[in-house]
Residue, then its C-alpha position, 0 to 999 in steps of 0.5 A: m800767789l795762789p792760796p794753798i788749796f789752789q796750789l794743790l789743785k794746780e799741782e794735781y792738774q800739772m800731774l794729769r797734764s803730764v800723762t802722755f799717750g806714748s808712741v801710738g804705733p810700732g815705731r820701736y821695731a825696724k821697718k823690715d820687721l813690720p808686716e809687708a802688707k803684700a796684699s795691699v796694692d792692686p795686681e796691676a800696680e805690682q806688675a808695673g815695675k819700678i814706681e817713682v816715690v816722692p822724696s820725703g823731706p821738709d822742703e817746700h818742693q816736696a809739698t809742691t810735688q805732692d800737690v802736682q801729683l794729686g792734681a793730675l790724678r783729680k784731672e785724669y780720673a774723676e771716678p772713685a779710686p779703686d781700693m788698694v787693699a786686695e781681697e783676702a784669699v777665701p778658702d773653698a769647700k775643699g780647703r783650697e784658696e781661691k784668689k779673686m780675679a784682678r780688676p782690669s787695668p785702667p785705660e792708658t793715659a799720658g800720665p803715669p797709671r793712677s795705681q802707681s801714683l797712689k802707691g807712691l803717695l801712700d808710701e810717702a805718707k807711711s814714711l812720714h807716719e813712721r817718723g811721726v811714731a818715732g816722735d817727729k811732730e812735724a812729720v805727723k802733721k805732714a802725714y795727716e795732711l797728705l793722708k787727708k788728701l789721699r782720702r779724697l782721692a780714694p775714699q774707699n781705700r781701707l789702708v789709707e783710712a787706717y793710716f789716717g786714723s793712726a795719724t789722727a791719734l798721733l796728732g792727739r799725742d802731740a796736742l798740748d790741750p788735754n781736751e784736744r788730746f782726747k778728742k783727736a785720740m778718740k776720732g783716730l780710734k773710731i776711724l781705726d775701728e771702722s777700718v778693721a770692721r771693713a778689712s778685719e783680715n788685713t794685717e797692716i790695718r790690724t797692726l796699726r789699730g793694735y799699737v795705737s790701742y796698746r800705747l793709749p793710757e788704759m786709765y783714760f781710754h780702756r783700749t788694752a782689750t782691743a790691743i789684745e784682740d788685734f795682737a792675738h789675731l796677728v799671732s794666729r795669722y803668723e802661726q797659720d802662715p809664717s810668711v806674713f811677717s818676720t819671726e822677730f815681729y811675731c816674737q814682739l807681738l807675743f811679748d806685747l800680747g802678754s804685757s797687755y794681759k798683765r796690764l788688765g790683771r789677767n796674769q795667768e794668760a800673760e804667763s801662758v803667752w810669755y811661756k810660748l814666747l820662751s819656746k819660740t826664741k832665746d833672743a837675749k832681748f826678749l829674755k831681758l824683757l821677760k826678766q824685767e817683768g819678773m818672770d821666773v822661767p823654771d816656774f812656767e809650767n803647768i799654768g792654769p786656773k785654780p778654782d776655789p768653790e764658794s761655800a753656801a754660807v759665804l754665798k748667802k752672806k755675800d748676797e745679804m751684804l750686796r742687797e743692803g749695800i745696793r740700797l744704801h748706795g742708791l740713797a748715797l747717789a741721791g745725796d744722803m751723806n749718812a747712806a754714803q758712809g753706810a754703803l762704804d762700810v757695808f761693801a768694805k766688809a763684803v770685800e773682806v769676806e769675798p776679796d776676789d768678787p769684781l762686783l763687790k769691789a766695784y760697788h766699794a770703789d764707787c762708794m769710796s768715790i761718793a763718800g770722798r766728795q764730802a771730804a773736808d780735805p781736798g787731798e782726801m777727795f782727790r785720793s778717794a776719786i783716784q782710788g775709786m777710778k783704779a779699783l773700778d778699772s780693775a773690776v772691769n778688767s776682771s769682768p769686762d762683760d758684767v753690765k752692772i760693773r760697766f754701769l758703775r764705772a760709766y757713771q763714776s767717770f761721768r760724774l768726775p770733773e773732766a778738768f781734774f780727772h779726764r775720765t769722760a772718755t771712759a764714760v763714753a766707752d762704757f755708755e757705748y758698750l752698754a747701749g750696744r749690749y741693750e740693742k742685742d739683748s733688751s732684757i739686760f736693763s729697762r728701756e728707760t735706762y737705755h734712753q738715759i744712757l743714750y742721752d748721757l752718751g751725747v752729753a759726754q761726747r759734747r763735753l769732749g767736743l765730739e759734736e758729730e758723735s753727740s748728734r748721732a747718739w741723740k738722733k738714735l735716742l729720738s728715733v726710739r720715741p723716748n719720754a718727751k722730756y728727752k726731746a726738751m733736754i736735747e733741745e736745751q743742750r743743743g741750744d736750738n735757734l741759739f744763734r740769731d742773726p747778729v744784725r737782728r740781735p737786740s741793741i744794747e740801747n734797747r735795754d729790755a730786749y737786750y737783757k731778755e736775750a742775754t738772760r735767755l742765753h745765760d739760762l741755756g748756759v746754765a743748762g749746759n750749753k757752752a756756746a750759749a754761756k760764751l755768748a751770754l758772757e759777751m753780752w753781759q760784760k758789754a752791759y756791765e761795762k756800759n753801766p757799772g751801776d746796774t746791779v742786774a747786769r753786774a750780777y748776771y755778768g758774775s754768774s756768766l763768769a762762773l759759767s765760763g769757769r765751769d766750762a774751762t779745761d784747766p782748774n786755774s780758770m775754773f777757780s778764777g771764774a767762780i771766785k770772780g763771779l761770786v765777788h760780782i754777785n755779792r757786790a751787786l746784792s749788797r747794793d740791792r738786797n731786796n732783788n730776788q732775781i739777784r739773790l736767786l743767782r747767788a743761791y744757785l751759784a753757791y749751791s753749785l760750787p764744790e763745798v770742799f773748795f768753796h764752803q758756800t753751802q750755808r750761804a745757799i741755805k740762807d738764800f734759799r730760805y729767804l726766797a722761800m719765805a718771800y714766795e710764801q708772802d707774795k706768790s707773784i714773785f716767781p712761778s710755783e715751779v721755781y719755788h718747788k725747785i728751791m724747796y727741793d734743793l734746800g733739802e739737798a743743801y741741808q743733807r749736804t751739811g749733814d742735817g738730815e732731820r731738817a732736810r726731811k722736814v723741808w721735803s715733807r712740807l714740799l710733798s704736802e703741797n703736791p708739787g707734781p710727778k716730777y718731784e713726788a717719787l723722789l720726795r717719797a723715797k727721801v722722806g721714807n713715805t711708801g704710802 
């Protein structure tokens, strides 16, 4: 039976797992209400008359029919397929619309024209997609596989690409593993974004992206703003040309546009849209929906913002609080517990003075989250983090283009453990936004900050299993010639030359070579490389099982178990790995107390474990002090860089326990030993030495 604290965490995890993406398409509307996409087929296909459609159904004959059609297409037409999305009408200088000329018909062949076959297959994929939106998981898988084949046949077809993106997001909706959910959803969104960028006027593509974005949980994906953009575009298209889709669908778009505004706290805009809806229809369905939203129809006149100008005194007081709060916030991020509480107090007062200021609310939320990390009660830690998440989301929704607010939310999301909070997707979205803003205007923050954002973007993407996207982010970083440290950090994360030929991998019979390779993989795992950590666990487990009395093998096996817990996707595995790892290291050290290598492993495992759950910081302090004294007596036991790191982290550990005086003494001593530029600036800030 799990201890009470682990049972609490298990319940928290089950709550997070229960978060669903909802339907990711407009599946609740009748098919006739959706955009017809009249301009989505080549002109020659429209003239071809009746088109045979492959029957939809789960039987094996259906798959065989699809494969025969696809095979015939590949055989008859090896050249790229034409884009089935017709060119949009382009207004000329006099306001008239000129249609681009239809492409010439393909040469006659023994088989059916390709445009007919492609349309039939796409119609089949759409039918499967629609069933998937309604909840049919098997239909989702079939749609995805068929669209994957269609992509190969028509790589330039924007509509196929858009449906493939939506089907990918549906796979995420149905995935059981939370990491797989996020990975598929983000891949689907990326494909849909690219489709809209290439065919921004296509109503069917806009509808797909709009409803995928609308159905994703805002707390994790922050795509409601995209839904607003697409719904507003579709509403505008209908108001220009009511033939693009039905009045029923137009009214539904207005309701969902208003709901999207409300979700982001933009209530006046929501009311304005819903007032327009009331002027367009008296349908009982929409009146009921609006009533459920708390709308009072008689009060929906003269809606508009009511400015409340700030006085000079309020502005001055707010500015003073902001400067002091930001100073303390910076110290809190560096680990100063007293500063964390001080910053929280300052911003709490600032929010009382100016409750509607999004930046003040964002800083207050981040301080709440930072202070919560040191809470003795795990429940309080979770509450602080979740309250901070919600408040930061509200601040971003109020001021989506405020770089400072985006920066705060990005790094709060990046710090939170993914297995508990699932906020890495939020960090990715904010990092991408910040990098994009800098690339348009390099004055918004420093070049070094831009480099750090690109590096952290790659780390966050790897955390979600988005290896291709991570590689692109790091490639971009390296292309702008950053500080040399980033190249080393990226190589460490990627584990370049990690996978050596297994045939050439050292045999366990060659102990020294085998241990050297296993240690290399372990150290790469400590640096964040999951693949290396997995290989290290395999090698050290083999070594420990071969010789259970070997204390070094047992200690490294324990440390590797803890690493596997760190990289787990659920809290139970995280805690199990950490606890089992700690037991193995403790037992190894009890049999070999003078082994500094084993003590160093235990020190850093104890130091890395969350204090609120494991209460191991005092153990880390004792081990750091032991190792520092051992080095001072014999400087050959490990390199000076290791000693400097031990001293710096000893100070951090003291500060974590609230012993700021001892922390400053340790850091002052380290500073006097000239540890080099890596630590000097950090130490001067911590000990308050500005000279």
